[in-house]
C-alpha positions as CSV (number, residue, x, y, z in Angstrom):
1,X,0.2,0.1,-0.1
2,X,2.8,2.4,0.9
3,X,4.5,1.8,-2.3
4,X,1.4,2.4,-4.4
5,X,0.8,5.7,-2.5
6,X,4.4,6.8,-3.6
7,X,3.6,6.0,-7.1
8,X,0.3,8.2,-7.1
9,X,2.1,11.2,-5.4
10,X,4.9,11.0,-7.9
11,X,3.5,10.8,-11.5
12,X,6.9,12.2,-13.0
13,X,8.6,9.2,-11.4
14,X,6.3,6.8,-13.0
15,X,6.8,8.2,-16.4
16,X,10.7,8.0,-15.8
17,X,10.3,4.4,-14.6
18,X,8.2,3.5,-17.5
19,X,10.6,5.0,-20.1
20,X,13.6,3.2,-18.2
21,X,11.7,-0.1,-18.2
22,X,11.0,0.2,-21.9
23,X,14.6,1.0,-22.7
24,X,15.9,-1.9,-20.6
25,X,13.3,-4.3,-22.3
26,X,14.7,-2.9,-25.8
27,X,18.2,-3.5,-24.7
28,X,17.4,-7.0,-23.7
29,X,15.5,-7.9,-26.8
30,X,18.3,-6.5,-28.8
31,X,21.0,-8.5,-27.0
32,X,18.8,-11.7,-27.5
33,X,18.5,-10.7,-31.4
34,X,22.3,-10.3,-31.6
35,X,23.0,-13.6,-29.7
36,X,20.5,-15.3,-32.0
37,X,22.2,-14.0,-35.2
38,X,25.5,-14.9,-33.9
39,X,24.4,-18.5,-33.9
40,X,21.6,-18.8,-36.5
41,X,22.5,-15.9,-38.9
42,X,26.4,-16.6,-38.8
43,X,25.7,-20.3,-39.3
44,X,23.6,-19.5,-42.3
45,X,26.2,-17.2,-43.6
46,X,28.9,-20.0,-43.3
47,X,26.6,-22.6,-44.9
48,X,25.7,-20.1,-47.7
49,X,29.3,-19.4,-48.3
50,X,30.3,-23.0,-48.5
51,X,27.5,-23.5,-50.9
52,X,28.5,-20.7,-53.0
53,X,32.2,-21.8,-53.1
54,X,31.0,-24.8,-55.4
55,X,30.1,-24.2,-59.1
56,X,26.4,-23.9,-59.4
57,X,24.2,-26.8,-61.0
58,X,27.5,-28.4,-62.6
59,X,27.7,-32.3,-62.2
60,X,30.1,-34.9,-63.5
61,X,29.2,-38.4,-64.3
62,X,32.1,-40.7,-64.8
63,X,31.9,-44.2,-66.5
64,X,34.0,-47.1,-67.1
65,X,36.0,-47.6,-70.3
66,X,36.3,-51.5,-69.7
67,X,34.7,-53.5,-72.5
68,X,35.5,-57.2,-71.8
69,X,34.3,-59.3,-69.0
70,X,37.5,-60.9,-67.5
71,X,38.9,-63.7,-69.7
72,X,35.4,-64.8,-70.6
73,X,35.3,-62.7,-73.8
74,X,31.9,-61.5,-73.1
75,X,31.3,-57.8,-73.8
76,X,30.8,-55.6,-70.9
77,X,30.9,-51.9,-70.0
78,X,28.5,-49.4,-68.3
79,X,25.1,-50.9,-67.4
80,X,23.2,-48.2,-69.4
81,X,20.3,-47.2,-67.2
82,X,22.6,-46.7,-64.4
83,X,24.0,-43.7,-66.3
84,X,20.7,-42.6,-68.3
85,X,18.5,-42.6,-65.1
86,X,20.6,-40.4,-63.1
87,X,21.5,-38.3,-66.2
88,X,17.6,-37.8,-66.9
89,X,17.0,-36.6,-63.2
90,X,19.7,-34.2,-63.3
91,X,19.0,-32.8,-66.7
92,X,15.3,-32.5,-65.8
93,X,16.2,-30.4,-62.8
94,X,18.4,-28.1,-65.0
95,X,21.9,-29.1,-64.1
96,X,24.8,-28.7,-66.4
97,X,26.2,-32.2,-67.0
98,X,29.5,-33.4,-68.1
99,X,30.1,-37.0,-69.0
100,X,33.7,-38.3,-68.7
101,X,35.1,-41.9,-68.9
102,X,38.4,-43.4,-67.7
103,X,39.9,-43.3,-71.1
104,X,37.7,-40.8,-72.9
105,X,35.9,-41.3,-76.1
106,X,33.2,-43.8,-76.7
107,X,31.6,-45.5,-73.6
108,X,31.4,-49.2,-73.8
109,X,27.9,-50.4,-73.1
110,X,26.9,-53.7,-71.7
111,X,24.7,-55.1,-74.6
112,X,22.3,-56.8,-72.1
113,X,21.2,-53.3,-70.8
114,X,20.1,-52.0,-74.1
115,X,16.3,-52.0,-74.2
116,X,16.1,-53.2,-77.9
117,X,18.2,-56.4,-77.3
118,X,15.7,-59.3,-77.1
119,X,18.2,-61.2,-75.0
120,X,18.7,-58.4,-72.6
121,X,17.3,-57.8,-69.1
122,X,16.4,-54.1,-69.5
123,X,13.6,-54.5,-71.9
124,X,11.1,-52.0,-70.4
125,X,13.1,-48.9,-70.0
126,X,11.5,-45.7,-71.6
127,X,14.1,-43.4,-69.9
128,X,16.9,-45.1,-71.6
129,X,14.9,-45.4,-74.8
130,X,14.5,-41.7,-75.0
131,X,18.1,-41.1,-74.3
132,X,19.3,-43.5,-77.1
133,X,16.8,-41.7,-79.4
134,X,18.1,-38.3,-78.7
135,X,21.2,-37.6,-81.0
136,X,22.6,-34.8,-78.7
137,X,22.4,-37.3,-75.7
138,X,23.9,-40.1,-77.8
139,X,26.8,-37.9,-78.8
140,X,27.7,-37.2,-75.4
141,X,28.5,-40.8,-74.6
142,X,30.3,-41.1,-78.1
143,X,32.7,-38.3,-77.0
144,X,33.4,-38.5,-73.5
145,X,36.1,-36.5,-71.7
146,X,39.0,-38.6,-70.3
147,X,39.1,-38.3,-66.4
148,X,42.7,-37.2,-66.6
149,X,41.7,-33.9,-67.8
150,X,38.9,-33.2,-65.2
151,X,39.3,-30.5,-62.6
152,X,37.2,-31.4,-59.8
153,X,36.9,-27.8,-58.5
154,X,34.5,-27.2,-61.5
155,X,31.9,-29.7,-60.0
156,X,29.3,-29.6,-57.2
157,X,28.9,-33.5,-57.6
158,X,30.0,-36.7,-59.4
159,X,28.0,-39.7,-60.0
160,X,29.8,-43.1,-60.9
161,X,27.2,-45.5,-62.6
162,X,28.2,-49.1,-62.5
163,X,28.2,-52.0,-65.0
164,X,30.7,-54.8,-64.6
165,X,33.5,-52.9,-66.3
166,X,33.6,-50.5,-63.4
167,X,35.2,-53.3,-61.3
168,X,38.1,-53.6,-63.8
169,X,39.3,-50.0,-64.0
170,X,37.6,-47.7,-61.3
171,X,39.5,-48.8,-58.1
172,X,42.9,-48.5,-59.9
173,X,42.5,-45.4,-61.8
174,X,44.3,-42.7,-60.1
175,X,42.2,-40.0,-61.6
176,X,38.9,-41.7,-60.6
177,X,40.3,-41.8,-56.9
178,X,41.4,-38.2,-57.3
179,X,38.1,-36.9,-58.5
180,X,36.1,-38.7,-55.9
181,X,38.2,-37.6,-52.9
182,X,38.4,-34.1,-54.1
183,X,34.8,-33.4,-54.7
184,X,33.9,-35.0,-51.3
185,X,36.8,-33.0,-49.6
186,X,35.6,-29.7,-51.1
187,X,32.0,-30.2,-49.8
188,X,30.4,-31.6,-52.9
189,X,28.4,-34.9,-53.3
190,X,29.9,-38.1,-54.4
191,X,27.3,-40.8,-55.6
192,X,27.6,-44.3,-57.0
193,X,25.2,-47.0,-58.0
194,X,25.5,-50.8,-58.4
195,X,29.1,-51.6,-59.3
196,X,30.0,-47.9,-59.2
197,X,30.9,-47.8,-55.7
198,X,34.1,-49.6,-57.0
199,X,35.2,-45.9,-57.5
200,X,35.2,-45.5,-53.7
201,X,37.4,-48.5,-52.8
202,X,40.7,-46.7,-53.3
203,X,39.7,-43.1,-52.9
204,X,41.7,-41.6,-50.0
205,X,41.4,-38.1,-48.2
206,X,44.4,-35.9,-47.6
207,X,44.7,-37.3,-44.1
208,X,45.3,-40.8,-45.9
209,X,41.9,-42.2,-44.5
210,X,39.7,-44.0,-47.0
211,X,36.8,-41.8,-48.1
212,X,34.3,-44.4,-47.1
213,X,35.9,-45.2,-43.5
214,X,33.1,-45.2,-41.0
215,X,30.3,-44.7,-43.7
216,X,27.4,-46.8,-44.5
217,X,27.1,-47.7,-48.0
218,X,25.6,-50.2,-50.3
219,X,26.3,-51.8,-53.8
220,X,25.7,-54.9,-55.9
221,X,25.1,-57.6,-53.4
222,X,26.6,-61.2,-53.4
223,X,23.2,-62.7,-54.0
224,X,22.8,-60.5,-57.0
225,X,26.3,-61.4,-58.3
226,X,25.4,-65.1,-57.9
227,X,22.3,-64.5,-60.1
228,X,24.5,-62.7,-62.8
229,X,26.9,-65.6,-62.8
230,X,24.0,-68.1,-63.4
231,X,22.7,-65.9,-66.4
232,X,26.1,-65.7,-68.0
233,X,27.0,-69.3,-67.2
234,X,30.3,-68.4,-65.8
235,X,31.8,-67.8,-62.3
236,X,34.7,-65.8,-60.9
237,X,34.9,-63.4,-63.8
238,X,34.9,-60.2,-61.7
239,X,37.9,-59.2,-59.8
240,X,36.0,-58.9,-56.6
241,X,32.6,-58.5,-55.2
242,X,31.7,-55.2,-53.5
243,X,29.9,-56.6,-50.5
244,X,33.2,-58.2,-49.6
245,X,35.4,-55.2,-50.4
246,X,33.6,-52.3,-49.0
247,X,33.9,-53.3,-45.3
248,X,37.7,-53.8,-46.1
249,X,38.0,-50.0,-46.3
250,X,36.2,-49.6,-43.0
251,X,32.7,-49.0,-44.4
252,X,29.5,-50.7,-43.1
253,X,27.8,-52.5,-46.1
254,X,24.0,-52.6,-46.1
255,X,21.7,-54.4,-48.6
256,X,18.0,-55.2,-49.3
257,X,16.5,-57.9,-51.4
258,X,17.7,-59.0,-54.7
259,X,16.9,-56.3,-57.3
260,X,14.9,-54.1,-55.0
261,X,15.8,-50.5,-55.0
262,X,18.0,-49.2,-52.0
263,X,19.7,-45.8,-51.6
264,X,21.9,-45.0,-48.5
265,X,22.9,-41.5,-47.7
266,X,26.0,-40.8,-45.5
267,X,28.6,-38.4,-44.7
268,X,26.2,-35.6,-43.8
269,X,24.4,-36.1,-47.0
270,X,27.3,-36.0,-49.4
271,X,27.9,-39.8,-49.9
272,X,25.0,-41.4,-51.7
273,X,25.3,-45.2,-52.8
274,X,22.6,-47.3,-54.6
275,X,22.5,-51.1,-54.5
276,X,21.5,-52.1,-58.0
277,X,20.3,-51.0,-61.2
278,X,16.8,-50.6,-59.8
279,X,18.3,-47.9,-57.5
280,X,19.5,-45.6,-60.4
281,X,16.6,-43.3,-60.6
282,X,16.5,-42.8,-56.9
283,X,20.3,-42.0,-56.6
284,X,19.7,-39.2,-59.4
285,X,16.8,-37.9,-57.6
286,X,18.5,-38.0,-54.3
287,X,21.6,-35.9,-55.7
288,X,19.1,-33.4,-57.2
289,X,17.2,-33.1,-53.8
290,X,20.4,-32.6,-51.8
291,X,22.1,-30.2,-54.1
292,X,18.9,-28.0,-54.6
293,X,18.2,-28.0,-50.7
294,X,21.7,-26.8,-50.2
295,X,22.5,-29.6,-47.5
296,X,25.7,-30.7,-49.2
297,X,28.1,-28.1,-48.0
């Protein structure tokens, strides 16, 4: 009661106190805003700066140049939909795409992956059919750039399609290893599908650690390899099986049922692997999603 009487008898003091309270509240809110900016705003600036340090909408696709299945004499190469499906997803999203191969020039294609092949296993594939009936797209795979000439700094992401041929040249090509490690190290996305993760086996970071160490990954499973061996009538034609080799680099291998799609995202969204050809579209779409979402920084 006494305090309230003082307020009534000193209206000027009330005004002063009100003004001081408002000023104090303003200072407190301003401090909170500054603190919030220092965490959220600065974080946004750092993320944005990292994203802007990578070339906008420029993606590299690297294919195998190997065309013979071991000593079998059977033709091999890239499994075409593993290239055409990510290519289509990236193209539809407006990305600038460069296609390179280990040696450059014409990309060898596994004939069983061509939709028009009556003996093939990729008969119903409108995406690949469209690619093969688009002269400009066909010209791209007929005149690829050799990986030795690629500057990884020019790309925000790289996609490694599979095909049995990838197991013969990807792991031991120093430029394939260089490109995978460099794009990942600079904050870009590294994606691979089916036998494409062969490109990750010997990719090492500047600290000497395997790129995939401690990562969850997938790739063509041993069960799927066994089915392929039955189809071609020969065993032990590949230099290795990914399910066996990926864990030797410190990765955790995961799989689903044979020829069911599976995509695994690791490395803070910057390492994307797909198990089999059925995962190719999803791999391409995931690359688009992460690049457009700005998560790969």
